[in-house]
N, C-alpha and C positions, 0 to 999 in steps of 0.2 A: 168257811169263818166270815159269814158273810154280815153277821152281827155286829155292830158297834157298839163300845162300851160308851153308858149317858157323859160320866167324865172324867175328864184327864186327871190321869194323876201328876203330881208332884214331887218330882225321886231323885235322891242323892246317890252317886257312889263315889266310892271309897277305898282306899288300899293296896289300889295300886299305885306304879309308878308316877305314869303318865299318859295322856294318849294326846294324839297318834301318834305310838309308841311301838316298837318289837323289842323292848328289853325284857321280854319273858311274857309265857303263856298269860298270866293275870292281866296283862293291856291289852293283848289280840281280843278277850274275853269281855273285856269291859267295855273296848269300841263295837261291837261287835252287837251286842247287846242296847247299851245307851243309844248305839246311835236308829235303832231299829224301834226301840219304845219313842224316840222323838219322833222319826217319820212321821209317827202315827197320832201328833197332835201332843202328844203326854209335854210337860216340863223336867226335864233331864238336866242336873247338874253334877259332872264333878271332878274332883277333889285331885288336883294333881300336885304332884312334889315339886319344890325348885331345886334348884342344884345339879349336876351335871349329870349326863349321862353314864349309866352303868357298864359299860366300856370305856368312858374317856370324856372331855370333854371336845376331842372331834366329833362327837357323833350327833352335839348338842342341834338341836331349832329351834327356829324360831318359835316366844310364844305366843300359845293364838288366846282368843278372847272365847271363839266359838269355833266349833269344825263337827262339820255333816249335822246340824241347828242345835248340837250338843251345849250347854254352859261350859266353859273351865274355868276354871277357879285356883290360882296356885297358893296355897298353903303356905308358913312360914315351915322349915327345914331343916334340922342339922345336919349336913353333908357330910358326914363321918360315919367309918366303918360301923354297921351295927346299930345307926342310931338315924339312920334317915328314917327307916321306916317307921319306926318306934315314935319319931317327933312330925312326922307329917300326920298318920293317923291321926294320935293326939287330938291335935289343931284340926283336921280337917272333920272330927266327932266333935270340935264342940262349936265346930260353925254348923254342924249339920242339926245340932239339939238344940239351938238359937235359928235358925230358918225356918223357914213355914215350909215342912217338908209334909207329905205323906206318908213316904218310904226313904226309910235310909239303909241301902242296903249295901253290906261290908263284905270286903274281897280279901280269903286268906285266915289263915287264923290269928295270926300277930296282930294286924289292924281291930279284932275284935276284943281285943283288952277291953276299949272305950264303948264297946256296944250298949252297956247297961246305961250311959250317959243320956243321949238320943229316945231311949227304951224312958229315963226319969220323964223325960217330956211328954210324954205321950204319943212319941213316934211310932209307927208299926217296924221292925227290925229286920231285915233277910241278912242270912248271913252264907256268902258260899265260902265252903273249907272245900281248895282245892289243892289240896294232896295236906299229908302230916308234916305236918311245915317242922313241927322238933325235933324228928328223929334225922333231918336232915342232917350229914358231918358238917357242912361248915359252921356251924354253931357253935360259940363257947355255952360256958355254965347260964350265965346270966340272960341269955339271948334264949336258950332254949326254955328257960320258965318260963321268960314273958310270951313265949310264942303259947305253951303249954299254960299259960296262965289265960293267953284270949280263946283256946279250944275251951277250957272250963268256961268262961264267961259266955261264949259264944247257947254251948248247952243250956247253958241255965237261963239265959235271958232272950234271945233270939225267939221270935214269933215264930219263926221260918229256920228250916236248915237246908240249904243245898248243897248235896255230897254228891262227886263225878265217877263216882264208884261204885258197883258195888258193897267192892273191900271196906271200903267208909263206913259205910253203911253197915254193914253187921259191928265194925269197931266201935260209936256212936251206940249203939244199943246194948252193945257187951257191956261197954266203960262205964257210962252214965246213963242207960236205960230211958234215950233219947229218941222219938222217932226221927226222919229224917226223909229228904223228897229228892230221888232218885233222878238228878237232869243231867244228862250228857255235857257237852261242848261240840261245836259244830264245827262246819268246814264249808268253804264257798269252794265251788268246781273252777279247776285250774287251766290256766290256757298255757300249753307247753311253750317254749322260747328255747330259739336254735341258740346254740353256740354262738357264742362273739365275745365280749370278755372276759370268760372265765377261760378261753385259749389264750387271750394277749395275756392276763396279768398273770394266770396261774398254769399256763401249757396243757390244759386240761382238752378234753375231747370228750364227745360222747360215750358210753358203756367205757368208758378207760378206767374209772374210777367209783373206788367203794367209799359213799359218805355218811359222813357222822354229821349232823346240824340239828345244833343245841346251844346251851347254857356250857358252860366249861364248868360243872360243883360235881364234887365227888361220888352222888348218890347216883348220876348216868354214865355211872362203868364206864369210863372211857379210856382206862387201863388196861381195861381186859380187853377190849378191840384192836388197842396197838398189840397188846402181849399174844394174841390170836394171828395180826395182819402180819407179825416178825416171824411167825411160825408157817406163812403164808409160800410158795412157792408161785405166783403169779404174775403177771403181767400188767394188772390192775394197781393201779396207785390207789391210796388210803386219802381221804380231805379229810381233815377236822374243822367243821367252819362253824364259829361262834364266839362268844365274848365269855369274858370271866366276868363276876357277880361276887363280889367282896371275896375273892376267890384267887388274888394273883399268884398265891405261893404254887395253887394246888396248878393253876397256865404252866408258870414255873416248872412241875414234878411232869407233865405230861411231855412238854418239848425234851426235857432230861432225859423221858423214859425214850422217845422215836429217835435220841442221840441227831446223828448224820445220814439219817437214811431220805436221801433227794425222796421218793417215792411217797413219800408220811409229808401231806401241806398243810400247814395252820394257813387258813385262811385271813382270823379274826372273826371281828364279829362282820353279819352281814344284812344285806335290806337292797329290794329293789331291783334291777335287772339282774344282777351277780347272784342275791338268791332265788331268783326263779329260774335262771339259767342252772344251778348245780342240782335242784331239784329236778329239773325236766331233764336233765341226761345221767343222773346216775344210772351205771351199773344194777349197783344193790342199795338201799336204804337202811343202814342199824341203828339199832336204838338199843343198847346195853343196859338198859338201868337196874339198878336195886330197887329205888322206891322211885314213886311216881305218882301224880293225883292222876289228871291224864291229859296224855301226851297232846298237844299240839299241832307238835311237829311232826308226828304220826301219823294225824289226820290228815295234815297237808303232804307230806308226801306219799300217800295213797290216792289224793285228789290230782297229783301231778302222773299219776299210774308207774307206782315205782312199784320195784319187788321188796318186801319189809321182812326183813328180820329183827325180833326182838327177844329179849328175856321174858323169863313164864311167869312174870307177876300177874297177877290178874289183871290191873292196870292197862297189861299190854295184850295180854293174850287176849281179854275179852272184848278187847276192838278191832284184830287181826279177824278174830275167830277162825276161820278155816282159808281166810282170803292172805295169809301169809306164814311166814316159820320161826318159830320157837325156839329158845336153847335154854337150858337150865342157869338158872341166873347165877353170876360170879365164873361161873366153871368155862373156862380158858379155853380148854380143850375142847368141848362141845361144838364151843363158838367156830373153833378155828374146821372142825371139820366141816359144818354147816356151810361154811365160806368158801372151803377146798369145791362142796360138792357145786355149789351155784357157779364157780367160775369153770368147773368144768361140764357142766351143763346149762349153756344159756340157752335151749331151749326151754326148761323148768321156769328159768326168770320170766323169757316172756311170757309164758302160762300165766304167770301170776300180776303179770304187769297188766293183760289186757282182761283182766276182771276189776283190779284193784277201783280204779275211777269211779264207777257205776254202784259199787257195793258202797263206797264210803260215803258217797254226796246224797245216796237216798236213805241212808241209815242215820248221817249227822245231819241233820239241815236246819241254818242258824235261825230260820226263820219260822220253823214249829219251836225251835227252842225258847226264843224269846216271846211266842206266844205264851208256851209254859210257864215262865216268868212270870208274866205280867199276870197269868191268871189265882198264879200262886202271893202275888202281891193281894190278890183282893176283887182283881178288876171284873166288870159283870161280862166282859165279851172283847173278843179285840179282832183286828184285819192288822195283820202287818206287811206291810208292803215292802217291796225290794229294794235295796240301796243302788240311787243312780252312779252311774262310773264318777261321777265326776264330782267333786268334792268341792263345797261351799267353805272355806275359813275366813276369817276376821282375825289379823293380828291384833296385839296387844300392842298401844304407843309407848 
């Protein structure tokens, strides 16, 4: 990768909530790609939503104008359930259409509803399909129609479509006869963190809990995990870490299902040190999803050296391969059996843990993925520089 490109690109990205943020996997992907492209000298602008953090105003952060050499622009947003994504991507697409950009990169299906507009103005438009979002249970009829329309718009107008799984690649070929490019997500090698804050806040110690970490939404299959756990006779606790996303009712259902069991702990949205401690000290990480794009939480869990259990959907099983354990999707009895076996045989858990980090970090490398994405943009060649540890930020006045 010693060759450098003759001309730097002017790139716009939209469809995420905001960066820097861990409100969802899309936000992590946008930050990792954009920061690497900007470090190479490309002019990168990300269009952030206005409004509150998806888990509530308590998690709001200061608005930035620049972050890791990425220009940040906040677009008008109707901060209402089901409308924030639609309104922010609408205005971001207008800004991108009239802006001086070579590339406009849309993330997720719904925002692609407006992909035709910058395309009309001669921009090269790229779409990343992070998952088949119209299938998610949290959406009503109108939202599902809007998201599906965005998918159709991407299939018709996008210069290139990036998919995160072979399963979605087959879907686009079968449904639209549209060729796509498979570029998976990446992961950063993690540094394990000793127990401190999770002991003080939640009473958790190393290897004493089974962990789910992700958004609290129906397609993640968290009800299966709670039901399976209630059938276990184990001294391990169950930790459900994450915040809701337009699904407060579902979060309430999960609390009701858990009942008053003191060994089922809901942490709410987590980030920073607490997130690192939860990943670093879990006995098992479980992702029981019915539907995924390419789960970043699973990649992160493996990068921390976790023994991972997932449903057998291709988007999960293709990631872990032989380095984790799968169970039949939505089968509570089988999931309970897997968890019992792992609780009874800690040596087996240690065996999976010992190989997870090296496998996942070697296979899914963000520098390589950013390079592949730049080449898809039409770059002549590229050399990606890894990001420094320190972040340079500029705050809005």
